[in-house]
VEXDREN-2710 file (C-alpha; in Angstrom, 1 decimal):
% VEXDREN-2710
k/r/px/py/pz
1/UNK/68.6/-17.0/19.6
2/UNK/66.4/-17.2/22.7
3/UNK/64.0/-14.5/21.2
4/UNK/63.7/-16.5/18.0
5/UNK/62.8/-19.7/19.9
6/UNK/60.2/-17.8/21.9
7/UNK/58.7/-16.5/18.6
8/UNK/58.5/-20.1/17.2
9/UNK/56.8/-21.3/20.4
10/UNK/54.2/-18.5/20.2
11/UNK/53.4/-19.5/16.6
12/UNK/52.9/-23.1/17.7
13/UNK/50.5/-22.0/20.5
14/UNK/47.9/-20.8/18.0
15/UNK/46.7/-24.4/17.5
16/UNK/45.3/-26.1/14.4
17/UNK/43.2/-23.0/13.3
18/UNK/46.2/-20.8/13.1
19/UNK/48.4/-23.2/11.3
20/UNK/49.4/-22.0/7.9
21/UNK/50.0/-25.6/6.6
22/UNK/46.3/-26.6/6.8
23/UNK/45.2/-28.2/3.5
24/UNK/42.9/-26.2/1.3
25/UNK/39.2/-27.0/1.2
26/UNK/38.2/-29.6/-1.3
27/UNK/35.6/-29.3/-4.1
28/UNK/33.1/-31.2/-2.1
29/UNK/33.4/-28.8/0.8
30/UNK/32.8/-25.8/-1.5
31/UNK/29.7/-27.6/-2.9
32/UNK/28.3/-28.3/0.5
33/UNK/29.0/-24.8/1.7
34/UNK/27.3/-23.2/-1.4
35/UNK/24.3/-25.5/-0.8
36/UNK/24.1/-24.5/2.9
37/UNK/24.2/-20.8/2.0
38/UNK/21.3/-21.2/-0.4
39/UNK/19.0/-23.7/1.4
40/UNK/19.6/-23.5/5.2
41/UNK/17.5/-20.7/6.8
42/UNK/19.6/-17.8/8.2
43/UNK/19.0/-15.0/10.7
44/UNK/20.5/-11.6/10.9
45/UNK/21.9/-9.9/14.0
46/UNK/24.8/-7.9/15.2
47/UNK/28.1/-9.4/16.2
48/UNK/30.9/-7.1/17.5
49/UNK/29.0/-4.1/16.0
50/UNK/28.8/-5.8/12.6
51/UNK/25.7/-7.1/10.8
52/UNK/26.1/-10.8/10.3
53/UNK/24.2/-13.9/9.1
54/UNK/24.1/-17.1/11.2
55/UNK/22.4/-20.5/11.2
56/UNK/21.7/-23.1/13.8
57/UNK/23.5/-26.4/13.8
58/UNK/20.7/-28.9/13.9
59/UNK/18.9/-27.3/10.9
60/UNK/22.1/-27.6/8.8
61/UNK/22.3/-31.3/9.7
62/UNK/18.7/-32.0/9.0
63/UNK/18.9/-30.2/5.7
64/UNK/22.0/-32.1/4.6
65/UNK/20.5/-35.5/5.5
66/UNK/17.5/-34.7/3.2
67/UNK/19.6/-33.3/0.4
68/UNK/21.2/-34.9/-2.6
69/UNK/24.5/-35.4/-0.7
70/UNK/22.9/-38.1/1.5
71/UNK/21.2/-40.0/-1.4
72/UNK/22.5/-42.6/-3.9
73/UNK/25.3/-45.1/-3.7
74/UNK/28.1/-42.4/-3.7
75/UNK/26.5/-40.4/-0.9
76/UNK/28.7/-38.2/1.2
77/UNK/26.7/-38.7/4.4
78/UNK/25.1/-41.9/5.6
79/UNK/24.6/-41.1/9.3
80/UNK/24.2/-38.0/11.4
81/UNK/27.7/-38.3/12.8
82/UNK/29.1/-38.2/9.2
83/UNK/27.4/-34.8/8.7
84/UNK/28.7/-33.5/12.1
85/UNK/32.3/-34.5/11.2
86/UNK/32.1/-33.0/7.7
87/UNK/30.7/-29.7/9.2
88/UNK/33.6/-29.7/11.6
89/UNK/35.9/-29.7/8.6
90/UNK/34.1/-26.7/7.2
91/UNK/34.5/-24.9/10.6
92/UNK/38.2/-25.7/10.6
93/UNK/38.6/-24.3/7.1
94/UNK/37.0/-21.0/8.2
95/UNK/33.7/-21.2/6.3
96/UNK/32.0/-20.1/9.6
97/UNK/32.7/-19.9/13.2
98/UNK/30.8/-20.9/16.4
99/UNK/29.1/-18.1/18.4
100/UNK/27.4/-18.1/21.7
101/UNK/23.8/-16.7/22.1
102/UNK/23.4/-14.2/24.9
103/UNK/19.8/-13.0/25.6
104/UNK/19.5/-9.2/25.8
105/UNK/18.3/-8.1/29.2
106/UNK/15.3/-5.8/29.6
107/UNK/17.4/-3.1/31.1
108/UNK/19.5/-2.8/27.9
109/UNK/16.3/-2.8/25.8
110/UNK/14.8/-0.1/28.0
111/UNK/17.9/2.1/27.8
112/UNK/17.9/1.8/24.0
113/UNK/14.2/2.5/23.8
114/UNK/14.6/5.6/26.0
115/UNK/17.4/6.9/23.8
116/UNK/15.3/6.3/20.7
117/UNK/12.3/8.0/22.2
118/UNK/14.4/11.0/23.2
119/UNK/15.8/11.3/19.7
120/UNK/12.4/10.8/18.0
121/UNK/10.8/13.3/20.4
122/UNK/13.3/16.0/19.6
123/UNK/12.8/15.4/15.9
124/UNK/9.1/15.6/16.1
125/UNK/9.2/18.8/18.1
126/UNK/11.5/20.4/15.6
127/UNK/9.3/19.3/12.6
128/UNK/5.8/19.6/13.9
129/UNK/6.2/21.9/16.9
130/UNK/4.2/21.6/20.1
131/UNK/0.9/20.1/19.0
132/UNK/-1.7/18.1/20.8
133/UNK/-2.7/18.0/24.5
134/UNK/-1.1/16.0/27.3
135/UNK/-4.1/13.6/27.2
136/UNK/-3.6/12.8/23.5
137/UNK/0.1/12.3/24.0
138/UNK/-0.5/9.9/26.9
139/UNK/-3.0/7.9/24.8
140/UNK/-0.6/7.7/21.9
141/UNK/2.2/6.5/24.2
142/UNK/0.0/3.9/25.7
143/UNK/-1.0/2.5/22.3
144/UNK/2.6/2.4/21.2
145/UNK/3.6/0.5/24.4
146/UNK/0.8/-2.0/23.7
147/UNK/1.8/-2.6/20.2
148/UNK/5.5/-2.9/21.2
149/UNK/4.6/-5.5/23.9
150/UNK/2.4/-7.5/21.4
151/UNK/5.2/-7.5/18.8
152/UNK/8.0/-8.1/21.3
153/UNK/10.2/-11.1/20.6
154/UNK/13.1/-12.5/22.5
155/UNK/16.2/-10.6/21.3
156/UNK/19.6/-12.3/21.2
157/UNK/23.1/-11.0/20.6
158/UNK/26.1/-13.1/19.6
159/UNK/29.5/-13.4/21.2
160/UNK/32.5/-15.4/20.2
161/UNK/32.5/-19.0/21.6
162/UNK/35.7/-20.2/23.2
163/UNK/35.1/-23.8/22.1
164/UNK/35.3/-23.8/18.3
165/UNK/33.8/-27.1/17.3
166/UNK/30.6/-28.1/15.6
167/UNK/27.9/-29.4/17.9
168/UNK/24.5/-30.9/16.9
169/UNK/22.3/-28.5/18.8
170/UNK/20.9/-24.9/18.9
171/UNK/24.2/-23.2/18.8
172/UNK/24.7/-20.4/16.3
173/UNK/27.3/-20.4/13.5
174/UNK/28.2/-17.1/11.9
175/UNK/28.9/-17.3/8.1
176/UNK/32.3/-16.1/6.9
177/UNK/32.2/-17.7/3.5
178/UNK/30.4/-15.7/0.8
179/UNK/30.3/-17.4/-2.6
180/UNK/31.1/-15.2/-5.6
181/UNK/28.0/-14.7/-7.8
182/UNK/28.3/-15.7/-11.5
183/UNK/27.7/-12.2/-12.8
184/UNK/30.8/-11.0/-11.0
185/UNK/32.9/-13.3/-13.2
186/UNK/31.2/-11.9/-16.4
187/UNK/31.7/-8.3/-15.4
188/UNK/35.4/-9.0/-14.5
189/UNK/36.1/-10.7/-17.8
190/UNK/34.5/-7.8/-19.7
191/UNK/36.6/-5.3/-17.8
192/UNK/39.7/-7.2/-18.6
193/UNK/38.9/-7.5/-22.3
194/UNK/38.0/-3.8/-22.4
195/UNK/41.4/-2.9/-20.9
196/UNK/43.2/-5.1/-23.4
197/UNK/41.2/-3.5/-26.3
198/UNK/42.2/0.0/-25.2
199/UNK/45.8/-1.0/-25.0
200/UNK/45.6/-2.3/-28.6
201/UNK/44.2/1.0/-29.8
202/UNK/47.1/1.6/-32.3
203/UNK/46.2/-1.6/-34.1
204/UNK/42.5/-0.7/-34.6
205/UNK/41.3/0.1/-38.2
206/UNK/41.6/3.7/-39.2
207/UNK/37.8/4.2/-39.5
208/UNK/37.2/2.9/-36.0
209/UNK/39.9/5.1/-34.6
210/UNK/38.4/8.1/-36.3
211/UNK/35.0/7.3/-34.8
212/UNK/36.4/7.0/-31.3
213/UNK/38.2/10.3/-31.8
214/UNK/35.0/12.1/-32.7
215/UNK/33.2/10.5/-29.8
216/UNK/35.9/11.6/-27.3
217/UNK/35.6/15.2/-28.7
218/UNK/31.8/15.1/-28.3
219/UNK/32.1/13.8/-24.7
220/UNK/34.6/16.5/-23.8
221/UNK/32.4/19.2/-25.5
222/UNK/29.4/18.0/-23.5
223/UNK/31.3/18.3/-20.2
224/UNK/32.4/21.8/-21.1
225/UNK/28.8/22.7/-22.0
226/UNK/27.5/21.6/-18.6
227/UNK/30.2/23.6/-16.8
228/UNK/29.4/26.7/-18.8
229/UNK/25.7/26.2/-18.1
230/UNK/26.4/26.1/-14.3
231/UNK/28.4/29.3/-14.5
232/UNK/25.8/31.0/-16.7
233/UNK/22.8/30.2/-14.5
234/UNK/24.7/31.5/-11.4
235/UNK/25.5/34.8/-13.2
236/UNK/21.9/35.3/-14.3
237/UNK/20.7/34.6/-10.7
238/UNK/23.1/37.1/-9.2
239/UNK/22.2/39.8/-11.8
240/UNK/18.5/39.4/-11.2
241/UNK/19.0/39.3/-7.5
242/UNK/21.1/42.5/-7.5
243/UNK/18.9/44.6/-9.8
244/UNK/15.7/43.6/-7.9
245/UNK/17.3/44.0/-4.5
246/UNK/16.6/40.3/-3.6
247/UNK/12.9/40.3/-4.5
248/UNK/13.1/38.1/-7.5
249/UNK/14.8/34.7/-7.5
250/UNK/15.1/32.9/-10.8
251/UNK/17.1/29.7/-11.5
252/UNK/17.6/28.3/-15.0
253/UNK/17.7/24.5/-14.9
254/UNK/17.3/24.3/-11.1
255/UNK/18.0/20.5/-11.0
256/UNK/21.2/20.7/-13.1
257/UNK/23.5/20.2/-10.0
258/UNK/21.0/18.2/-7.9
259/UNK/21.3/14.4/-7.2
260/UNK/18.8/13.3/-9.8
261/UNK/18.7/11.3/-13.0
262/UNK/20.2/12.4/-16.3
263/UNK/16.9/13.5/-17.9
264/UNK/15.5/14.9/-14.6
265/UNK/18.5/17.3/-14.3
266/UNK/17.2/19.2/-17.4
267/UNK/13.7/19.6/-16.2
268/UNK/12.0/22.0/-15.3
269/UNK/13.6/24.6/-17.5
270/UNK/13.4/27.4/-14.9
271/UNK/12.2/28.1/-11.3
272/UNK/10.9/31.5/-10.3
273/UNK/10.2/32.9/-6.8
274/UNK/9.0/36.3/-5.7
275/UNK/10.2/37.3/-2.2
276/UNK/8.9/40.8/-1.7
277/UNK/6.4/42.5/0.7
278/UNK/3.5/40.4/-0.5
279/UNK/5.2/37.3/0.8
280/UNK/5.9/38.9/4.2
281/UNK/2.2/39.9/4.3
282/UNK/1.2/36.3/3.4
283/UNK/3.3/35.0/6.2
284/UNK/1.7/37.5/8.6
285/UNK/-1.7/36.5/7.4
286/UNK/-1.0/32.9/7.9
287/UNK/0.1/33.6/11.5
288/UNK/-3.1/35.7/12.1
289/UNK/-5.2/32.9/10.5
290/UNK/-3.7/30.4/12.9
291/UNK/-4.3/32.6/15.9
292/UNK/-7.9/33.3/14.7
293/UNK/-8.5/29.6/14.2
294/UNK/-7.3/29.0/17.8
295/UNK/-9.6/31.7/19.1
296/UNK/-12.5/30.4/17.1
297/UNK/-12.0/27.0/18.6
298/UNK/-12.0/28.4/22.1
299/UNK/-15.1/30.5/21.3
300/UNK/-16.8/27.4/19.9
301/UNK/-16.1/25.4/23.0
302/UNK/-17.4/28.2/25.2
303/UNK/-20.6/28.5/23.1
304/UNK/-21.1/24.7/23.3
305/UNK/-20.7/24.9/27.1
306/UNK/-23.2/27.8/27.3
307/UNK/-25.7/25.9/25.2
308/UNK/-25.4/22.8/27.4
309/UNK/-25.9/25.0/30.6
310/UNK/-29.0/26.6/29.1
311/UNK/-30.5/23.3/28.2
312/UNK/-29.9/22.0/31.7
313/UNK/-31.5/25.1/33.2
314/UNK/-34.6/24.7/31.0
315/UNK/-34.9/21.0/32.0
316/UNK/-34.7/22.0/35.7
317/UNK/-37.4/24.6/35.3
318/UNK/-39.7/22.2/33.6
319/UNK/-39.2/19.7/36.4
320/UNK/-39.8/22.4/39.0
321/UNK/-43.0/23.5/37.3
322/UNK/-44.4/20.0/37.0
323/UNK/-43.7/19.3/40.7
324/UNK/-45.3/22.7/41.7
325/UNK/-48.5/21.9/39.7
326/UNK/-48.9/18.6/41.4
327/UNK/-48.4/20.0/44.9
328/UNK/-50.7/23.1/44.4
329/UNK/-53.9/21.4/43.0
330/UNK/-57.1/22.8/44.9
331/UNK/-58.8/20.4/47.3
332/UNK/-62.4/22.0/47.1
333/UNK/-62.4/23.1/43.5
334/UNK/-60.9/26.4/44.4
335/UNK/-57.7/28.1/43.4
336/UNK/-54.6/28.5/45.4
337/UNK/-51.6/30.8/45.0
338/UNK/-48.3/29.8/46.4
339/UNK/-45.6/32.5/46.8
340/UNK/-42.0/31.3/47.2
341/UNK/-39.9/33.6/49.3
342/UNK/-36.6/33.5/50.9
343/UNK/-37.7/31.9/54.2
344/UNK/-40.7/29.4/54.2
345/UNK/-41.7/25.8/54.4
346/UNK/-39.9/22.7/53.2
347/UNK/-41.5/23.0/49.7
348/UNK/-40.0/26.5/49.4
349/UNK/-36.5/25.2/50.3
350/UNK/-36.7/22.3/47.8
351/UNK/-37.9/24.6/45.0
352/UNK/-35.2/27.1/45.7
353/UNK/-32.6/24.3/45.7
354/UNK/-33.9/23.0/42.3
355/UNK/-33.8/26.4/40.7
356/UNK/-30.3/26.9/39.5
357/UNK/-30.8/30.6/38.7
358/UNK/-31.1/31.6/42.3
359/UNK/-34.2/33.8/41.7
360/UNK/-37.5/33.5/43.4
361/UNK/-40.7/33.0/41.3
362/UNK/-44.5/32.7/41.7
363/UNK/-46.9/30.0/40.5
364/UNK/-50.3/31.5/39.7
365/UNK/-53.5/29.7/38.5
366/UNK/-55.2/30.6/35.3
367/UNK/-58.3/32.1/37.1
368/UNK/-56.2/34.6/38.9
369/UNK/-54.6/35.7/35.6
370/UNK/-58.1/36.2/34.1
371/UNK/-59.3/38.2/37.0
372/UNK/-56.3/40.5/36.9
END
């Protein structure tokens, strides 16, 4: 007896929400709930690892005050408090429940992003291989971080609120009530009528029963035909593969067992592949071509660097020649010859520093060349 009394006390401790004798929602409550579901803006988030839809309290109140329920002589709502009290009834009848918004910390976001980056990085490496340089990858990561920061919004998760009452504020209310669409009722009635019609098959007219009999035989024959096709195409593939020692692969109706549409499963009619020595040679050629392309790129870069170095050398030589001509002009109309050797004056050291080839050279006037 004591255990029974304890059980009764525990049932009473659940409060008004757990009471089984609560009155059912009225028609007006269902109308208002349907209107709220259609017209009040909602947001989607995760609540206890479930995707849910929620709305804010003040938006629901503002919407109802501007709706048809607050207009006319027989209006349901006259003041804001009337709306709050009515929405409290909806909460008690489990149309929605109150939730608490908890902002997601940056550490949780970073940990999630790291996990996603690791997963995406592994997938990219498997699909594309190791491509691109470290510099390119750093630039791409930097751009991705910039775009993420620009698009970042304050993320919030929901938790169950201990105080289950409706408040005119920014609190979130998670929808539990989902109105049944009208086409659900149509489909349900059709299914019921169809089941009743099948049960009354003996009362059908003889001509209709004969037609249904032929249709059932045709459907069964079609299923058997599909099964035979699957077996036949497998036998043909095995025979061709055995006699050609695995070089020729042919499938009749390759999409017959694939997850495609009805007509797409019968097209194409066949699929043929040759997997012999030529294919091995092609794969080797592709690898060689890739290696040669890489070598060509390296040679191209080396050639470009050599061309740039040669151009720089030519420019330095021209500058040196122009400087040497200015310094070696004759004072009395005569001609001078300047020989640059390993050890000499300051002009010799400067010209040797400017020449990047490291070789000594002579500057001779035109008259000396004519005499020689």
